[in-house]
N, C-alpha and C positions, 0 to 999 in steps of 0.2 A: 681249080680247087683240088686240094690233096685228097686222094682216096683214103678210105678208112684203113686198109691194110698198111699203106705207107705211113699214115699217121701213127698207128700203133707201133710200127717198127722204129720210127724216129723217137717216139716217146720212150720206148724201152731202152734204146741206145743212150739217150740223154740221161734218163733216170739212173741206169746202172753205172754210167761213167761218174756221175756226181757222187753216188753212194760209195763206190769203190775207192775213189780218191779221198773222201772225207773220213771213212771208217777208221783207218789206223790212227789218225790224229785224235779222234774222239775217244778211242779206246785208251790211248796214252794219257789223255786228259783225265779220264775217270780214275785211272790207276793212281796218278799223282794225287788227285783229290782225296781218294779213299785212304791213302797212306798218311796224308796230313791230317785227315779227320780223326784217325786213331792214335797217331804217334806224337802229334804236336798239340800242346795245350794252348788255349786262347790267352791264358794268363801270361805265358812266356812272351807272346807277341805284344800284349798290352804294356808290359814293362819297358819295352824298347821305344815307345812312342815319345818323340821330343815334346817339350812344352811350347816351343815356338810354333805358331800356327803355320807359317810358311814351310818350316822344316818338317812339321807333322804332315802337311799335305804331300810334300815330296817323298817323305818316308812311306806314306800309304801307297804311292805309285810304285815305289821300289818293292814294297811288300807284295804287290800284285805280280811283280816279275819273279820274286823268290818263290812264292807259293802259287803254282799254277792251278787255281781252283776255278772250275767252270761257273758261269753265272747261275746255273741251276742249283749249285750247292752253297753259293756265297751268302744268300739272304739269311738262312738260319744261323750260319756261322757269325755273321755280323751282328745279328740280334743278341747272340750270347756275348760277343765282345762289348757291345754297348752296355749290357747289364753288368758286365764286369768292370766298367769304368772307361771304356774307349769313348773319346769325344765324338759327337754326332757327325761333325763335318769330316773328320778323318775316316769314319765308317762309310760315309757316302762316297768319298773319293775311292776307297777300297772297292765298294760295290761297282762303281762305274769303270774304274781303270783295270781292276783285277782280271776280268774276263778277256781283256785285250792285251794288256801289257804283261805277257808272260811268254816264256820261251816256246811252249807248245804251239800257241796261236801264231807266234811270229814265224815258226818253222812251217806251219800249215799255209800261212799267207805267202811266204816266200816260194813254196812249192807250187801254189796255185797260180802265181804270177811269175813264172820262171822267165818270161820274156820282158817283164816289167818289174824287176826286183825292188826298185826304189819305192814301190807302193807299200811294201811290207814295212820299211823304215818310217814312211810317212804315216802309216796307220798307227804305229806305236807312238810317234811324236804327237800327232794330233789328238789321240786319245788322252795322252798325258795333259795336254793343254786344256782340253775340254773338262776333264775331271777336276783338275786343279782350280780352274776358274769357277766351276760350280761349287766346289768345296769351300773356297774362300768366300763366295757369296753367302752360302749358308752360315758360315762362321760369323759373318757380320750382321746378318738379317734375322735368322731364326734364333729366338731366345727361349722358346717354350719347348716342352718335351713332346715330340711328335709320335712317340711310341704308343701303341695300343697296350692296354693292361696285359701284363704277362700272365700266362696260365700258372696254376699252382705248381710249386716245385715238386715234381714227381720223385726226384732222387732224394730230396729231403724227407718226403713222406715215407719212401721205402726204407730209408735209414732208420727213421723213427720207429717204423713198424717192426723192423728187425730187432731193435732194442727192446721194444715192448714184448715181442715174442720170447726173447731171451729171459726177460724178467718173469714171464708167466710160466717158464719151464718148471716142472716139479723138482724141488730141491730136497734131497734126503737130509734127514737130521744128522745122520752119522757124518762127522766131519771128514773122516777118512775117505768115504765114498765121494763126497763133494770134491775133495782135493784130487782124488784119482781121476774123476771125470774131467776136471779142469786141466789137469796135466796132459791127459790124452788129447784134449781139444787143442791146447797150445802146441804140443808136439806135432799134431797133424798139420797145423798151420806152418810151423817151421820147416817141416819136411817137404812142403809143397815145392816142387822144383821150379826154378826160375824159367826153365825151358818151356814149361806148360803155359806160363804167362805170355811169353813171346809168341808161342804157337797160337794162343788164343787171340792175340792182337792181329797176327797175320791172317788168321781165319776171318776175323771181323772185317779187316780191310778188304779181303776178297769178296766177302758177302756184300759189303757196301758198294764195291766196284760193280758187281754184277747187277745189283738193284739199280744203281745210277745209270749203268749202261743201257738197260732196257727202258728206263724212264726217259732218258735223253734220246735213245734210238728212235722212238716213235715220232719225236719231233723232227728228227733228221729225215726219216722216211716220208713224213707228210710234207715237209718243206721241199725235198727233192722232187716229189711227185707233182706238187703245185708248180714248181719252177719249170720242170720239163713240160708240163701241160701248157703253161703260158707260152713257152717258146714254140710249141707245136701249133697252137691255135692262132697265136698272133703272127701275122706275116712280118717278115724282116722290115718291110717298109713302115709298118705300124710301130715297131720297136725303135727304129731310127727316128721316126717322128717324135716319139716320146723322149728319146734320149737326146735329140737335137736341141730341145728347148733349154735355155740357160737356167730356168727355174723348175720346169715340169720334170726334168730328169731327176733332180734332187727330191722333189716331193713324191714322185712315183717310187723311187728306191727307198725312201723312208717308210712309205706305206707297205711296200713289199717286206722290208725288214721287220716291221711290227707284226704283220700277219703271219709270216712264215715261222717266226720264233725259233730260228736255228741256233744251234750251239756255236759258240765263237770258235771252236776248233774245226768247224766244217763250213762256216758261212762264206769263207774266202773262195771256196771252190764253186759255190753257187754264183757269187759275184763275178768270178772270172768267166762264167758262161755268158754273161752279158757284156763282156769287154768289147765285142765287135760293134755293139749298138749304142753303148753309153760311154760318156767321157770319164776320165779318171776321177774327177771331183764327185760325180754321182756314185761311182763304185766305192769311194772312201766314205761317202755318206752312209751307204748300205752297211759297210763293215764296221763303222764306228757307232752308228745309231742302234743297230740291232742288238748287240750285247748289252747296251746301256738301258734300252727300253723296248720291250716287245710284249706281246699279249700275255704269255705265260709269266714273264717277269713282273708285269703290272699286277697280276693276281697275287703273286708271292709278296710283292711290296705291300699290297693292301692288307695282307695277313699280319704284317709287322707294324706298319706305320698307319697313322690316321689318314683318311681320304684327302683332307685338305693339304697335307704335306706331300702326298704322292702326286696330287695335281700340280703343286708348285714345282716339284722335281721334274715332272714330265714337261712342263712348259720350258723350264731352264734347259733341259736336254735338247728339246726340239730347236729352240732358238740358237743355242750355242753351237750345236753340231752343224746346223744349216749354214751359219755364218762362217765357221771355220772351214768347212768343206768347200763352200763356195769360193772362198779366197784361195784355198789350195788348188781348186780346179782351174783357176785362172793362171796359176803359175806352173801347173803340172798337167798339161794336156796329154791325153793318151796318144802314144806314137803308133 
């Protein structure tokens, strides 16, 4: 039995290695996400969606590649897109494929599996297949609106409030005074430098990036700690026994992915730490299933969609990922 000092030493070594490898990619992901949050409007994306369902599904997958937004920030973005007219099935494809089919996650996966780089390509391909299949199923089956009632439009209220405030301002009877005040107001608006607007957007992007980094960082720390602890407490023989089963390995990695709730920019490094005990198919299950459905993601989905639809979506993800990864595992054994 391993002594406590050795256990702590192994835990620290595993935990630090996972965090240090994943941190740069998570930081890059939140920077991209924050820039897009501030500088790219949802209406611009919505206008580009094709009318053909198959093309729209493929476009949503490409959209995930172009806009590398982490799953932590996709749900509120997609809710706004749906309210602006984006079809439900394309929004679901974007939610499922977006966190995986993007260059930041691909680079992180490629670096995590430097000795098995083909897993990075297969992760991208299988995520596209899973997301497209689920999106087409929802297009054919779901005919009712699954969205929860949207909260009151704060921006509209704020705009109305500002207009009301302007109307209630005391107005002098003397026309010259009124004209003078109006002219100074208009000139102050005109003289506002464009540079200050850009500076404000950059400041907003950085603030959003910092907030999202700390929000996602706690999940990375928790996931890395649990992963390191599991590998320290479970013997290698126990892990090999779980990973050796043709079905148990996939089920175990699905459960791990759901509970750890890792960011897609860092989960590949956690998966690679299990590479010696689990086959390639189970590792793909972990890397595809986690970004599509995990604990924190379920809570976020329930805040946007009705519980019945979230349950349907969860069943579709579980079944589709299991089948696709099981087939891939038969053709791509870990060398």
